[in-house]
C-alpha positions as CSV (number, residue, x, y, z in Angstrom):
1,X,-41.8,-33.1,-67.6
2,X,-42.7,-32.1,-71.1
3,X,-45.8,-32.2,-72.4
4,X,-45.8,-34.8,-74.9
5,X,-44.5,-36.8,-71.7
6,X,-47.5,-35.9,-69.5
7,X,-49.8,-36.9,-72.1
8,X,-48.6,-40.1,-72.5
9,X,-48.7,-40.8,-68.8
10,X,-52.6,-39.5,-68.7
11,X,-53.4,-41.6,-71.7
12,X,-52.1,-44.7,-69.8
13,X,-53.9,-43.8,-66.7
14,X,-56.9,-43.5,-68.3
15,X,-56.6,-46.9,-70.0
16,X,-56.0,-48.5,-66.6
17,X,-59.2,-46.8,-65.2
18,X,-57.3,-44.1,-63.5
19,X,-57.9,-40.1,-63.3
20,X,-56.0,-37.3,-62.1
21,X,-58.2,-35.2,-59.9
22,X,-57.2,-32.0,-58.3
23,X,-53.5,-33.0,-58.1
24,X,-54.5,-37.1,-56.6
25,X,-54.8,-40.0,-58.3
26,X,-58.9,-41.1,-58.0
27,X,-60.2,-44.4,-59.5
28,X,-62.3,-44.3,-62.5
29,X,-65.7,-46.3,-61.7
30,X,-68.0,-46.5,-64.2
31,X,-67.0,-43.2,-65.7
32,X,-67.2,-41.6,-62.8
33,X,-64.5,-40.6,-60.0
34,X,-64.1,-43.3,-57.0
35,X,-63.0,-43.1,-54.0
36,X,-60.7,-45.8,-52.2
37,X,-60.5,-47.2,-48.7
38,X,-59.0,-50.3,-47.3
39,X,-61.4,-52.0,-45.5
40,X,-58.9,-52.3,-42.4
41,X,-59.1,-48.3,-42.5
42,X,-62.9,-48.4,-42.8
43,X,-62.8,-50.4,-39.8
44,X,-60.1,-48.5,-37.8
45,X,-62.4,-45.5,-38.6
46,X,-65.8,-46.8,-38.3
47,X,-64.6,-47.8,-34.5
48,X,-63.5,-44.6,-33.5
49,X,-66.5,-43.4,-34.7
50,X,-68.8,-45.3,-32.2
51,X,-65.9,-44.5,-29.7
52,X,-66.4,-40.6,-30.3
53,X,-70.0,-41.2,-29.7
54,X,-69.9,-43.3,-26.4
55,X,-67.0,-40.6,-25.2
56,X,-69.0,-37.3,-26.0
57,X,-72.1,-38.9,-24.2
58,X,-70.3,-40.0,-21.1
59,X,-68.2,-36.8,-20.8
60,X,-71.8,-34.4,-21.1
61,X,-74.0,-37.0,-19.4
62,X,-74.4,-35.2,-16.1
63,X,-75.0,-32.1,-17.7
64,X,-77.7,-32.4,-19.7
65,X,-80.5,-29.8,-19.9
66,X,-79.2,-28.4,-16.6
67,X,-78.1,-25.5,-18.7
68,X,-80.6,-24.3,-20.9
69,X,-80.1,-20.7,-22.7
70,X,-76.4,-20.5,-20.9
71,X,-73.1,-21.4,-21.6
72,X,-71.9,-24.2,-18.8
73,X,-69.2,-22.4,-16.5
74,X,-66.0,-24.0,-16.9
75,X,-65.3,-25.1,-13.6
76,X,-69.1,-27.2,-14.0
77,X,-67.7,-29.4,-16.5
78,X,-67.3,-32.5,-15.8
79,X,-63.6,-34.0,-15.1
80,X,-63.4,-37.1,-18.0
81,X,-62.2,-40.7,-16.1
82,X,-61.3,-43.4,-18.8
83,X,-64.2,-46.0,-17.5
84,X,-66.8,-43.1,-18.3
85,X,-66.4,-44.9,-22.3
86,X,-68.9,-47.5,-21.2
87,X,-72.0,-45.8,-21.9
88,X,-74.4,-48.9,-22.4
89,X,-77.1,-47.6,-21.8
90,X,-77.9,-44.1,-23.2
91,X,-80.8,-43.4,-25.5
92,X,-78.2,-41.3,-27.6
93,X,-76.3,-45.3,-28.4
94,X,-78.9,-47.7,-28.6
95,X,-81.8,-46.4,-30.6
96,X,-79.7,-46.7,-33.6
97,X,-78.8,-50.1,-33.1
98,X,-82.3,-51.1,-33.4
99,X,-82.1,-50.0,-36.9
100,X,-78.5,-51.5,-37.4
101,X,-80.7,-54.9,-36.6
102,X,-83.3,-54.1,-38.7
103,X,-80.6,-53.6,-41.7
104,X,-78.9,-56.6,-40.1
105,X,-82.1,-59.0,-40.7
106,X,-83.1,-57.4,-43.6
107,X,-81.1,-55.9,-45.8
108,X,-80.3,-52.3,-47.1
109,X,-84.0,-52.4,-49.3
110,X,-86.2,-53.3,-45.6
111,X,-89.4,-51.6,-46.9
112,X,-90.0,-48.5,-44.2
113,X,-92.8,-50.5,-43.0
114,X,-90.9,-53.2,-41.4
115,X,-88.8,-50.5,-39.5
116,X,-91.7,-49.0,-38.1
117,X,-92.9,-52.5,-36.8
118,X,-89.4,-53.1,-35.6
119,X,-89.1,-49.7,-33.9
120,X,-92.5,-49.9,-31.9
121,X,-91.5,-53.4,-30.8
122,X,-88.6,-51.8,-28.9
123,X,-88.5,-51.9,-25.1
124,X,-86.4,-48.7,-24.1
125,X,-87.7,-45.7,-22.6
126,X,-88.2,-43.1,-25.4
127,X,-88.6,-39.3,-25.2
128,X,-89.8,-36.6,-27.1
129,X,-90.1,-37.6,-30.9
130,X,-88.8,-41.1,-30.2
131,X,-91.6,-41.7,-28.1
132,X,-94.4,-40.1,-29.9
133,X,-93.5,-41.4,-33.0
134,X,-93.3,-45.3,-31.3
135,X,-97.1,-44.6,-29.8
136,X,-98.1,-43.6,-33.4
137,X,-96.8,-47.3,-34.6
138,X,-97.9,-49.1,-31.9
139,X,-101.3,-47.3,-32.6
140,X,-101.5,-48.3,-36.0
141,X,-100.5,-45.2,-37.5
142,X,-97.5,-46.5,-40.0
143,X,-94.8,-44.7,-41.1
144,X,-94.2,-41.8,-42.9
145,X,-97.1,-40.6,-40.6
146,X,-95.5,-41.6,-37.0
147,X,-93.1,-39.2,-38.1
148,X,-95.8,-36.5,-39.6
149,X,-96.5,-33.0,-37.8
150,X,-100.0,-33.7,-37.9
151,X,-99.5,-36.9,-35.9
152,X,-96.6,-35.9,-33.9
153,X,-96.1,-32.5,-31.9
154,X,-92.4,-32.9,-31.8
155,X,-91.7,-33.9,-35.3
156,X,-89.0,-30.8,-35.4
157,X,-86.9,-31.8,-32.2
158,X,-83.3,-33.9,-31.7
159,X,-84.6,-37.1,-32.0
160,X,-82.9,-38.5,-35.3
161,X,-80.4,-36.4,-34.8
162,X,-78.8,-38.5,-31.9
163,X,-79.3,-41.7,-33.8
164,X,-77.9,-40.7,-37.0
165,X,-74.7,-41.5,-36.9
166,X,-74.8,-45.3,-37.9
167,X,-76.2,-43.6,-40.9
168,X,-72.6,-42.6,-42.1
169,X,-70.6,-45.3,-40.3
170,X,-71.6,-47.7,-42.8
171,X,-71.8,-45.4,-45.5
172,X,-68.1,-43.9,-45.8
173,X,-68.2,-41.6,-48.8
174,X,-72.2,-42.5,-49.6
175,X,-73.6,-39.4,-48.7
176,X,-76.5,-40.4,-50.8
177,X,-77.3,-44.0,-48.6
178,X,-77.2,-41.6,-45.6
179,X,-79.9,-39.5,-47.0
180,X,-82.0,-42.8,-48.1
181,X,-82.0,-44.2,-43.9
182,X,-83.0,-41.1,-43.1
183,X,-85.9,-41.1,-45.4
184,X,-86.6,-44.9,-44.1
185,X,-85.7,-44.3,-40.4
186,X,-86.0,-40.6,-39.7
187,X,-89.3,-40.8,-40.8
188,X,-90.5,-42.5,-38.1
189,X,-90.4,-40.1,-35.7
190,X,-89.7,-36.9,-37.8
191,X,-90.0,-34.5,-40.2
192,X,-88.8,-31.4,-41.9
193,X,-85.7,-29.9,-40.0
194,X,-85.8,-32.7,-37.1
195,X,-85.6,-35.0,-40.5
196,X,-82.6,-33.0,-41.8
197,X,-80.9,-33.1,-38.9
198,X,-79.9,-36.5,-38.7
199,X,-79.4,-36.6,-42.8
200,X,-77.0,-33.6,-42.0
201,X,-75.1,-36.2,-38.9
202,X,-75.0,-39.1,-41.6
203,X,-73.6,-36.7,-44.1
204,X,-70.4,-35.2,-41.7
205,X,-70.0,-39.4,-40.8
206,X,-69.7,-40.5,-44.5
207,X,-67.0,-37.2,-45.4
208,X,-65.4,-38.1,-42.2
209,X,-63.4,-41.2,-43.7
210,X,-62.0,-39.2,-46.6
211,X,-61.3,-35.8,-45.1
212,X,-60.0,-34.2,-41.6
213,X,-60.9,-30.1,-42.5
214,X,-63.4,-30.0,-40.2
215,X,-65.1,-26.6,-42.3
216,X,-65.3,-29.5,-45.2
217,X,-66.9,-31.9,-43.1
218,X,-69.8,-29.6,-42.3
219,X,-70.3,-28.3,-45.7
220,X,-70.2,-31.8,-47.0
221,X,-73.4,-32.0,-44.5
222,X,-75.0,-29.2,-45.4
223,X,-75.1,-30.7,-49.1
224,X,-77.1,-33.3,-47.8
225,X,-80.4,-31.4,-46.9
226,X,-82.0,-28.7,-48.9
227,X,-80.7,-25.5,-48.8
228,X,-83.5,-23.4,-48.5
229,X,-84.2,-25.2,-45.0
230,X,-84.0,-23.5,-41.6
231,X,-81.5,-25.6,-40.5
232,X,-79.5,-25.0,-43.2
233,X,-79.5,-21.7,-42.6
234,X,-78.2,-22.3,-39.0
235,X,-75.5,-24.3,-39.9
236,X,-74.1,-21.9,-42.6
237,X,-74.9,-19.0,-39.8
238,X,-72.5,-20.3,-37.6
239,X,-69.7,-21.3,-40.2
240,X,-70.4,-17.3,-41.5
241,X,-69.8,-16.3,-37.6
242,X,-66.8,-19.1,-37.5
243,X,-64.9,-17.4,-40.0
244,X,-65.5,-13.7,-38.6
245,X,-64.1,-14.5,-35.6
246,X,-62.5,-18.4,-35.1
247,X,-61.3,-17.6,-31.6
248,X,-64.2,-17.1,-29.6
249,X,-66.6,-19.6,-29.3
250,X,-68.3,-17.8,-27.0
251,X,-69.1,-14.6,-29.0
252,X,-70.3,-17.2,-31.7
253,X,-72.6,-18.8,-29.2
254,X,-74.3,-15.6,-28.4
255,X,-75.1,-14.7,-31.7
256,X,-77.1,-18.4,-32.1
257,X,-79.0,-17.7,-29.3
258,X,-80.3,-14.3,-30.1
259,X,-81.7,-15.9,-33.6
260,X,-82.4,-19.8,-33.1
261,X,-83.1,-19.7,-29.0
262,X,-85.2,-16.0,-28.8
263,X,-86.4,-15.3,-32.3
264,X,-89.4,-16.9,-31.9
265,X,-89.5,-17.2,-36.2
266,X,-87.1,-19.6,-35.7
267,X,-89.1,-21.6,-32.9
268,X,-92.1,-21.7,-34.7
269,X,-92.6,-25.6,-34.3
270,X,-90.2,-26.2,-30.9
271,X,-92.1,-27.9,-28.3
272,X,-91.6,-25.7,-25.5
273,X,-91.1,-22.3,-26.1
274,X,-89.1,-21.2,-22.8
275,X,-85.6,-21.6,-22.4
276,X,-85.6,-25.1,-22.7
277,X,-84.8,-25.9,-26.5
278,X,-84.6,-29.4,-27.9
279,X,-84.9,-28.1,-31.5
280,X,-82.6,-30.0,-33.7
281,X,-81.5,-26.8,-35.2
282,X,-80.1,-25.3,-32.1
283,X,-78.6,-28.1,-30.8
284,X,-77.4,-28.9,-34.5
285,X,-75.5,-25.6,-34.2
286,X,-73.6,-27.0,-30.9
287,X,-72.6,-30.2,-32.9
288,X,-70.8,-27.7,-35.4
289,X,-69.7,-25.4,-32.9
290,X,-67.7,-28.3,-31.2
291,X,-66.1,-29.4,-34.7
292,X,-65.4,-25.9,-36.2
293,X,-63.8,-24.6,-32.6
294,X,-62.4,-27.4,-31.3
295,X,-59.6,-27.2,-33.5
296,X,-59.3,-31.2,-34.1
297,X,-58.7,-31.9,-30.5
298,X,-60.6,-34.2,-28.8
299,X,-60.9,-32.9,-25.7
300,X,-61.5,-29.0,-27.1
301,X,-64.8,-30.3,-29.3
302,X,-66.2,-32.3,-26.8
303,X,-65.8,-29.7,-24.3
304,X,-67.1,-26.9,-26.6
305,X,-70.3,-28.7,-27.5
306,X,-71.4,-30.0,-23.7
307,X,-70.8,-26.2,-22.5
308,X,-73.0,-24.7,-25.4
309,X,-75.8,-25.9,-23.2
310,X,-79.2,-27.7,-23.7
311,X,-78.9,-31.4,-25.1
312,X,-75.3,-31.3,-23.8
313,X,-74.9,-35.4,-23.6
314,X,-76.2,-35.4,-27.6
315,X,-74.0,-32.8,-29.1
316,X,-70.9,-33.6,-27.5
317,X,-71.5,-37.2,-28.8
318,X,-72.4,-36.3,-32.4
319,X,-69.3,-34.4,-32.8
320,X,-67.0,-36.8,-31.1
321,X,-67.9,-39.4,-33.3
322,X,-67.6,-37.2,-36.1
323,X,-64.0,-35.8,-34.9
324,X,-62.8,-39.4,-33.7
325,X,-64.0,-41.0,-37.2
326,X,-61.4,-38.7,-39.0
327,X,-58.5,-39.4,-36.1
328,X,-59.1,-43.3,-36.4
329,X,-59.4,-45.8,-33.2
330,X,-55.3,-46.6,-33.6
331,X,-54.4,-42.9,-33.4
332,X,-57.4,-42.4,-30.3
333,X,-55.6,-41.3,-27.0
334,X,-55.6,-44.1,-24.7
335,X,-57.8,-42.7,-22.2
336,X,-60.6,-43.0,-24.6
337,X,-60.0,-46.8,-24.9
338,X,-58.7,-48.3,-22.3
339,X,-61.6,-48.8,-20.1
340,X,-64.1,-49.9,-22.4
341,X,-65.7,-53.1,-21.6
342,X,-65.6,-55.7,-25.1
343,X,-68.4,-57.5,-23.0
344,X,-71.0,-54.8,-21.7
345,X,-74.2,-54.9,-24.0
346,X,-75.9,-52.2,-25.4
347,X,-79.1,-51.9,-23.9
348,X,-82.1,-53.7,-25.2
349,X,-79.9,-54.9,-28.4
350,X,-78.5,-57.8,-29.4
351,X,-74.8,-55.9,-29.3
352,X,-71.5,-55.7,-27.2
353,X,-69.2,-53.5,-28.9
354,X,-67.1,-56.6,-30.7
355,X,-70.2,-57.8,-32.2
356,X,-71.4,-53.8,-33.3
357,X,-67.6,-53.8,-35.0
358,X,-69.3,-56.7,-37.0
359,X,-72.7,-55.7,-38.2
360,X,-71.5,-52.7,-39.3
361,X,-68.7,-54.4,-41.2
362,X,-71.4,-56.8,-42.6
363,X,-73.7,-53.8,-44.0
364,X,-70.8,-51.4,-45.6
365,X,-70.3,-54.3,-47.8
366,X,-74.4,-53.8,-48.8
367,X,-73.6,-50.0,-49.1
368,X,-71.0,-50.1,-51.0
369,X,-72.0,-52.5,-53.4
370,X,-75.4,-51.5,-53.8
371,X,-74.2,-48.2,-54.4
372,X,-72.4,-49.1,-57.5
373,X,-69.0,-49.9,-55.8
374,X,-66.7,-52.9,-55.4
375,X,-64.4,-54.3,-53.5
376,X,-61.1,-55.2,-54.6
377,X,-57.8,-56.3,-53.0
378,X,-54.7,-53.9,-53.6
379,X,-51.2,-55.3,-54.4
380,X,-50.6,-55.9,-50.9
381,X,-53.5,-58.4,-51.1
382,X,-55.5,-56.4,-48.8
383,X,-59.1,-55.4,-49.4
384,X,-60.2,-52.0,-50.5
385,X,-63.6,-50.6,-50.9
386,X,-64.0,-48.6,-54.4
387,X,-66.5,-46.2,-53.6
388,X,-68.1,-44.4,-56.2
389,X,-68.4,-39.9,-56.2
390,X,-72.0,-39.0,-56.5
391,X,-73.4,-35.8,-55.8
392,X,-75.9,-35.8,-52.7
393,X,-80.0,-35.7,-53.5
394,X,-81.3,-34.5,-50.2
395,X,-84.8,-35.0,-49.8
396,X,-87.7,-32.5,-50.6
397,X,-88.1,-29.4,-48.7
398,X,-91.0,-29.6,-46.3
399,X,-91.4,-27.6,-42.9
400,X,-93.2,-28.8,-39.8
401,X,-95.6,-25.6,-39.2
402,X,-96.5,-25.9,-43.2
403,X,-96.7,-29.1,-43.4
404,X,-97.3,-31.4,-46.6
405,X,-100.3,-34.0,-46.5
406,X,-100.5,-36.7,-44.6
407,X,-99.8,-39.9,-46.3
408,X,-103.0,-41.7,-44.7
409,X,-100.7,-44.7,-43.5
410,X,-102.0,-47.1,-41.3
411,X,-100.9,-50.6,-40.3
412,X,-103.0,-53.4,-41.5
413,X,-104.4,-56.2,-39.3
414,X,-101.5,-58.6,-40.1
415,X,-99.0,-56.3,-39.1
416,X,-100.4,-55.2,-36.0
417,X,-100.2,-58.6,-34.9
418,X,-96.1,-58.5,-35.6
419,X,-96.4,-55.7,-32.9
420,X,-95.8,-57.0,-29.3
421,X,-95.7,-54.1,-26.8
422,X,-93.9,-55.0,-23.5
423,X,-95.6,-55.7,-20.7
424,X,-94.2,-52.9,-18.8
425,X,-95.4,-50.1,-21.3
426,X,-99.3,-51.4,-21.6
427,X,-101.9,-49.4,-20.3
């Protein structure tokens, strides 16, 4: 092709609102490049993301915290059975649906205080940062103080990380939405690395709608958190060690153990200093271990994240969800969807799987248009989400062991009147 012909084609493309970036055609949206995904493809990938969470937590569930500071032996790994997909009573799944319900009722601009009231009214059992944060809310400590280290001794724990999947599943290609949702819902119970873990996970999901290279997905998640936090250091370490040896995941596991389990400098706000480690960092490393060493294989990804130990149902739930999002529902192995009960209701939520899909479809439209994108139809009449490409804007750097001042946020009497503690939780 001559330079003159190429110049004419580029001129025509620009006039049509198109640009040629990195060898592929990309829309222009408000002067910035944009990604496109059909609504049908979005739904296919979003459904797979939810299934991946359910598969990971169902497969790894029997091993949770049975192996602390040790790799689960291969012969101790549970056997997958299709019926295990029906995980309707797992906090890894249903807690984030409280956040979805808040967004469904009040929209993407819901105030953080309303998010806190809704979380305070939840009726399921909770542990660690979630439990401490909800107790704070019920006692009148409003967010963001409910997750501040001054009031929450579990603020660096894994909690928002295990329930942040929703934030990327309703934000395809929109990392700043995942970051913002972390600031709204992650602050209810976490702070510092505990918050960043969830924003990292949300950022990976957002990228997984458009990318299937796991290293690129992990790096996209890293861009969503402060580069100087220990969480980011941990994930960068895993990437480096993977590059040094991309075949022996157990060798990398030992390097993680030496630094993030045994070195007290990296457990300065751990709620337990012994073998038990529910800190977000090390468990985040195990998510990434599955994604990198799993080589895009669903079984291998979930098994590696599980066999790393510690919170060995939450971590494969996250890695399974991210990977399955890249694959899409229609391309998933049948063993992960054949036994799904569409009528099964997720504990303490109004959702079964079909209604969960519907609320996600509703919220993604809000997320796309609110971020400056649009919904249009292509030549085949299909709806297409046109999504602006924006550089992630991470939250400010904070550390649980050297926190900034609390906000002194308290619920008003009128707000407290909206909090109805379930009878079984009263003392």
